[in-house]
N, CA and C of each residue as an Amber inpcrd file, in Angstrom:
protein
   234
  -1.5940000 -18.2340000  15.2010000  -2.1280000 -17.3300000  14.3120000
  -3.6770000 -18.0680000  13.9650000  -4.5260000 -17.0570000  14.1020000
  -5.8400000 -17.3130000  13.4770000  -6.0690000 -16.8840000  12.3200000
  -6.5490000 -17.7460000  11.3290000  -6.6070000 -17.5240000   9.6460000
  -7.9970000 -17.2950000   9.3430000  -7.9360000 -16.4840000   8.2780000
  -9.8800000 -17.1790000   7.8290000  -9.2240000 -16.9140000   6.4420000
 -10.4420000 -17.5050000   5.5620000 -10.4090000 -18.2780000   4.0930000
 -11.0390000 -16.7260000   3.2980000 -10.7060000 -16.8560000   2.0870000
 -11.2780000 -15.5530000   0.9330000 -11.3190000 -16.2580000   0.0620000
 -11.9730000 -16.4280000  -0.9400000 -11.8740000 -16.6230000  -2.2220000
 -12.4990000 -15.5060000  -2.8930000 -11.3320000 -15.5210000  -4.0150000
 -10.7550000 -14.6020000  -5.0510000 -10.8410000 -15.0720000  -6.2990000
 -10.8660000 -14.4190000  -7.2310000 -10.7860000 -15.2050000  -8.9170000
  -9.9790000 -14.2510000  -9.3350000  -8.9680000 -14.9900000 -10.0380000
  -7.6860000 -14.2250000 -10.5810000  -7.7430000 -14.9250000 -11.8150000
  -7.1770000 -14.1410000 -12.7850000  -6.9330000 -14.3280000 -14.3600000
  -5.6260000 -15.7880000 -14.4710000  -6.5510000 -16.6580000 -15.0660000
  -5.4440000 -17.8850000 -15.3760000  -3.9840000 -17.5950000 -15.5580000
  -3.5720000 -16.3170000 -16.6930000  -2.1600000 -16.2250000 -16.4150000
  -1.5700000 -15.9430000 -15.3360000  -2.0410000 -14.8230000 -14.3640000
  -1.7090000 -14.7630000 -13.0020000  -1.4030000 -16.5610000 -12.3650000
  -2.7180000 -17.2400000 -11.9390000  -2.6110000 -18.5910000 -11.5070000
  -1.4780000 -18.9470000 -11.9560000  -1.4110000 -18.8040000 -13.3480000
  -0.0010000 -19.6830000 -13.9330000   1.3570000 -19.1200000 -13.2190000
   1.4780000 -18.0040000 -13.4400000   2.8830000 -17.4220000 -12.7150000
   2.5360000 -17.9760000 -11.3410000   1.6220000 -17.9430000 -10.5820000
   1.7720000 -18.4010000  -9.0220000   2.3960000 -19.6960000  -9.1570000
   1.6780000 -20.6350000  -9.6500000   1.8400000 -21.9540000  -9.4560000
   3.4950000 -22.1070000 -10.2630000   3.7890000 -21.4390000 -10.9570000
   5.7890000 -21.5620000 -11.8000000   6.6220000 -20.8220000 -10.4960000
   6.2500000 -19.7410000  -9.9180000   7.1110000 -19.1700000  -8.8000000
   6.7870000 -20.4660000  -7.6610000   5.6300000 -20.7480000  -6.9320000
   5.2120000 -21.6740000  -6.0790000   6.4380000 -23.2890000  -6.5020000
   6.5850000 -23.4210000  -7.3610000   7.5660000 -24.7450000  -7.9040000
   8.8280000 -24.1320000  -7.9220000   9.3630000 -22.9530000  -7.9010000
  10.7480000 -22.3950000  -8.2140000  11.1440000 -21.9460000  -6.8330000
  10.2900000 -21.7160000  -5.9070000  10.9060000 -20.8820000  -4.5510000
  10.3680000 -22.3870000  -3.6820000   9.8550000 -23.5550000  -3.8540000
   9.5180000 -24.6190000  -3.1370000   8.5390000 -23.8730000  -1.9820000
   7.5490000 -22.9820000  -2.4390000   6.8840000 -22.5970000  -1.3110000
   5.2460000 -22.5430000  -2.0440000   4.4200000 -22.5020000  -1.1270000
   3.2190000 -23.2670000  -1.4550000   2.3350000 -21.5910000  -2.4180000
   1.4780000 -21.5880000  -2.7410000   0.6760000 -20.8510000  -3.6360000
  -0.0030000 -19.7460000  -2.5340000  -0.2820000 -20.5360000  -1.3960000
  -1.1260000 -19.6660000  -0.0740000  -0.1470000 -18.7520000   0.5080000
   1.2980000 -19.4290000   0.6820000   2.5030000 -18.5660000   1.1660000
   2.8210000 -17.3680000   0.2340000   2.6160000 -17.8580000  -0.8910000
   3.4190000 -16.6840000  -2.2710000   1.9920000 -15.6190000  -2.5380000
   0.9450000 -16.0660000  -2.1200000  -0.2860000 -15.1280000  -2.0110000
  -0.5730000 -14.3100000  -0.8710000  -0.5070000 -14.5670000   0.1280000
  -0.0300000 -13.6190000   1.7600000   0.8750000 -12.6580000   1.8070000
   2.1970000 -13.3560000   1.1630000   3.1360000 -12.6200000   1.1290000
   2.9140000 -11.0060000   0.2150000   2.4630000 -11.5070000  -0.8210000
   2.0410000 -10.3430000  -2.1230000   0.8400000  -9.8280000  -1.1110000
  -0.0690000 -10.1790000  -0.6590000  -1.1160000  -9.2250000  -0.2390000
  -0.8580000  -8.4040000   0.7630000   0.1080000  -9.3890000   2.0510000
   1.0310000  -8.1550000   2.4930000   1.7130000  -7.0060000   2.1920000
   2.3930000  -7.3260000   1.4330000   3.0450000  -6.2850000   0.6160000
   2.4370000  -5.1890000   0.0200000   1.3550000  -5.5680000  -0.4680000
   0.3450000  -4.9010000  -1.4010000  -0.3570000  -3.9470000  -0.5120000
  -0.8400000  -4.4230000   0.8260000  -1.2160000  -3.3810000   1.8870000
  -0.7020000  -2.5780000   2.4420000   0.5680000  -3.2470000   3.0530000
   1.7160000  -2.4270000   3.6370000   2.0420000  -1.1310000   2.7660000
   2.2820000  -1.3680000   1.3260000   2.8700000  -0.3790000   0.7050000
   1.8160000   0.6690000   0.4650000   0.1980000   0.7550000   0.4220000
  -0.7750000   1.0950000   0.0140000  -1.7870000   1.8870000   1.0570000
  -0.9930000   1.2120000   2.4330000  -1.8890000   1.7880000   3.4770000
  -1.1270000   3.1200000   4.3760000  -0.1120000   3.4620000   4.1410000
   0.5910000   4.9890000   3.9770000  -0.7050000   5.9100000   3.4810000
  -1.1970000   5.9460000   2.4040000  -2.3000000   6.8580000   1.8950000
  -3.3130000   7.4100000   3.2480000  -3.6970000   6.0140000   3.3620000
  -4.7720000   6.0220000   4.5580000  -4.5030000   6.6350000   5.3580000
  -3.4040000   6.7590000   5.9380000  -2.9030000   6.9270000   7.2430000
  -2.5800000   8.6550000   7.3150000  -1.9080000   8.8020000   5.9310000
  -1.8570000  10.2540000   5.8200000  -3.0360000  11.3860000   5.4400000
  -3.9960000  10.7120000   4.9680000  -5.0990000  11.6910000   4.3690000
  -5.3440000  11.3370000   5.7070000  -5.7710000  10.0860000   6.4760000
  -6.5770000  10.6820000   7.6320000  -5.8680000  11.9420000   8.7730000
  -4.6610000  12.2660000   8.6510000  -3.7960000  12.8000000   9.5170000
  -3.9300000  14.5620000   8.7730000  -4.1570000  14.0510000   7.9820000
  -4.5630000  15.7440000   7.1670000  -5.5750000  16.2570000   7.4240000
  -6.5010000  15.8320000   7.0580000  -8.0570000  15.9930000   7.7340000
  -8.0450000  16.1220000   9.5070000  -7.5110000  15.5960000   9.9140000
  -7.2620000  16.0790000  11.3360000  -6.8250000  17.3520000  11.4410000
  -5.1620000  17.7980000  11.1420000  -4.8540000  18.7530000  10.9210000
  -5.5430000  19.8040000  10.1040000  -6.6310000  19.5070000   9.1280000
  -7.2260000  20.5670000   8.4370000  -8.7950000  21.1050000   9.4500000
  -9.0580000  20.0820000  10.3020000 -10.0780000  20.2590000  11.1780000
  -9.8760000  20.7370000  12.1640000  -8.2500000  21.0930000  12.3520000
  -7.9100000  21.2440000  13.8970000  -7.2720000  23.2330000  13.4290000
  -7.1240000  23.2180000  11.9720000  -7.0170000  24.7210000  11.4610000
  -5.4800000  24.7970000  11.1500000  -5.0310000  23.3480000  11.1240000
  -3.6370000  23.8210000  11.0890000  -3.0140000  23.3950000   9.3860000
  -2.8600000  24.7080000   9.2120000  -2.5340000  25.1620000   7.7200000
  -1.1690000  25.8210000   7.4680000  -0.7560000  25.7410000   6.5940000
   1.0780000  25.9110000   6.4520000   0.1840000  27.6210000   5.6610000
   1.5350000  28.5010000   6.3120000   1.4340000  30.1720000   5.9000000
   1.7460000  30.1110000   4.5460000   1.1400000  31.1260000   4.0540000
   1.8150000  31.7580000   2.8380000   3.0420000  31.6990000   2.7690000
   3.8070000  32.0800000   3.7270000   5.2470000  32.0740000   3.7090000
   6.1240000  30.5860000   3.5600000   5.5910000  29.5530000   4.4010000
   5.6610000  28.3450000   4.3380000   5.7950000  27.4840000   2.9210000
   4.6790000  28.0980000   2.2540000   4.1560000  27.3720000   1.3410000
   5.0460000  28.0260000   0.1540000   5.7430000  29.5020000   0.3220000
   6.1040000  30.0610000  -0.6780000   7.9140000  29.1250000  -0.6660000
   7.9430000  29.4330000   0.7710000   9.6790000  28.6910000   0.8410000
   9.2670000  26.9400000   0.2120000   9.0530000  26.2600000   0.7220000
   8.6000000  24.8730000   0.1980000   8.8610000  25.1050000  -1.3050000
   7.8400000  25.7960000  -2.2810000   7.7430000  26.0410000  -3.8360000
   9.7310000  26.4610000  -4.0860000   9.8380000  27.3190000  -3.4490000
  11.2730000  27.6800000  -3.7650000  12.4040000  26.9550000  -3.2700000
  12.3560000  26.1800000  -2.2770000  12.9610000  25.1410000  -2.1860000
  13.3840000  23.8340000  -3.7630000  11.8300000  23.6740000  -3.8820000
  11.8700000  22.6510000  -4.9270000  11.6790000  23.5440000  -6.3310000
  12.2110000  24.0410000  -6.4750000  12.1030000  24.7600000  -7.4230000
  11.4090000  24.9300000  -8.7860000   9.8140000  25.3680000  -7.6360000
   8.4380000  25.2480000  -8.3630000   7.9140000  26.9490000  -8.4240000
């Protein structure tokens, strides 16, 4: 796997937490940082995908009918 380097300034307290976790888990700080970033990117990426899909639907004129909207609200008690 090809890798790239980035420089990030983080609060000293967070750095200390990463150091502690690295010692406790016998993992490197790089490993922990990569895992944390992968988890964050994965958990946040759905928003970008869903917004893109919604824009494409709107551009295509694919909207819910008033009846579908009312049924959804009724289903969820709104």
